[in-house]
C-alpha positions in Angstrom: 37.4 -10.3 28.9 36.0 -13.8 27.7 34.3 -14.7 24.9 30.7 -14.4 26.7 31.8 -10.3 27.5 32.1 -9.8 23.8 28.8 -12.1 22.3 25.7 -10.7 23.9 24.2 -14.3 22.9 26.4 -17.0 24.7 24.3 -19.7 24.3 22.8 -19.3 21.4 23.3 -22.5 19.2 22.7 -23.2 15.4 20.5 -26.7 14.6 18.8 -28.0 11.4 15.0 -26.1 10.9 12.1 -27.9 12.2 9.6 -29.1 9.9 7.2 -26.5 11.0 7.0 -22.7 11.7 4.9 -22.5 14.5 4.9 -23.8 17.6 1.8 -24.3 20.3 2.1 -20.6 21.4 1.8 -18.9 17.8 -1.1 -20.5 17.2 -2.9 -19.5 20.6 -1.5 -15.8 20.4 -2.2 -16.0 16.4 -6.0 -17.2 17.5 -7.0 -15.3 20.7 -6.0 -12.4 18.4 -8.6 -13.4 15.8 -11.6 -14.2 18.0 -11.2 -10.8 19.9 -11.2 -8.7 17.0 -13.3 -10.7 14.6 -15.5 -13.1 16.4 -15.3 -16.9 16.9 -16.9 -17.7 13.8 -15.6 -14.9 11.6 -12.1 -16.1 12.5 -12.7 -19.3 11.6 -14.3 -18.8 8.2 -11.5 -16.4 8.0 -8.4 -17.8 8.8 -9.6 -21.2 6.9 -8.9 -19.4 3.7 -5.8 -18.1 3.7 -3.2 -19.4 1.6 -6.2 -22.1 0.0 -7.4 -22.7 -3.4 -10.2 -21.0 -3.6 -9.4 -18.7 -0.8 -7.3 -15.7 -0.8 -3.5 -15.1 -0.3 -1.8 -13.7 2.8 -1.4 -10.1 2.5 1.5 -10.6 5.0 3.9 -12.9 3.3 4.5 -15.0 0.1 3.4 -18.3 1.6 4.2 -20.8 -1.1 1.7 -22.1 -3.0 2.3 -26.3 -2.2 0.3 -28.8 -3.9 -1.3 -29.8 -1.1 -2.6 -27.8 1.9 -3.5 -28.0 5.3 -5.9 -25.7 6.9 -3.4 -23.8 8.6 -1.4 -22.7 5.8 0.0 -19.2 7.9 2.2 -18.3 9.8 1.6 -16.0 12.9 2.1 -12.7 11.2 -0.1 -13.6 8.4 -2.8 -14.5 11.1 -2.3 -10.8 12.8 -2.5 -9.1 9.3 -5.4 -10.9 8.4 -7.2 -10.3 11.8 -6.5 -6.6 11.2 -7.8 -6.3 7.8 -11.3 -8.2 9.1 -11.6 -6.7 12.1 -15.0 -5.5 13.2 -13.5 -2.5 14.7 -14.7 0.5 12.7 -13.2 3.7 12.3 -15.9 6.4 11.5 -15.7 10.2 10.6 -16.3 11.1 14.7 -12.5 9.5 15.2 -10.7 12.2 12.5 -12.9 14.5 14.4 -11.4 13.9 17.5 -7.5 13.5 16.0 -6.0 15.5 13.7 -3.8 14.2 11.2 -1.1 16.0 12.6 -2.0 13.9 15.8 -2.2 10.5 13.7 1.1 11.1 12.0 3.0 10.6 15.3 1.2 7.1 15.6 2.4 3.8 15.0 1.1 1.6 12.0 -0.1 -0.8 14.7 -1.5 1.8 17.0 -3.2 3.2 13.6 -4.5 -0.4 12.6 -6.0 -1.1 15.8 -8.3 1.6 15.5 -10.6 -0.5 12.8 -11.5 -0.4 9.3 -12.4 2.8 7.4 -16.3 1.8 6.0 -17.4 5.3 5.5 -17.3 7.3 2.2 -17.3 11.3 2.8 
């Protein structure tokens, strides 16, 4: 047997960290989801307030609070978390009438989050 038979990632290389946490693909994925779920204007208003002075802290991470901030002070997962919270999709009482708790218990957090936000008092 060779080393590559034991190592599932034989081409793995360690290098110094980059000076940014996301590339074009991550930005595209995050913005596509935000615009889909919030609409263009709401996505722009919401995401430009994440981790900003006078804005709000991302609920998906522990992003540091640097003195000088950029307009994109969040990661892809943070953008997804904010998008899930700020989605225009709503869950109504009809949803719960057709989805018993026993069924909802078997669903993933991702599936539950994609259904929308609770906005109705019972």
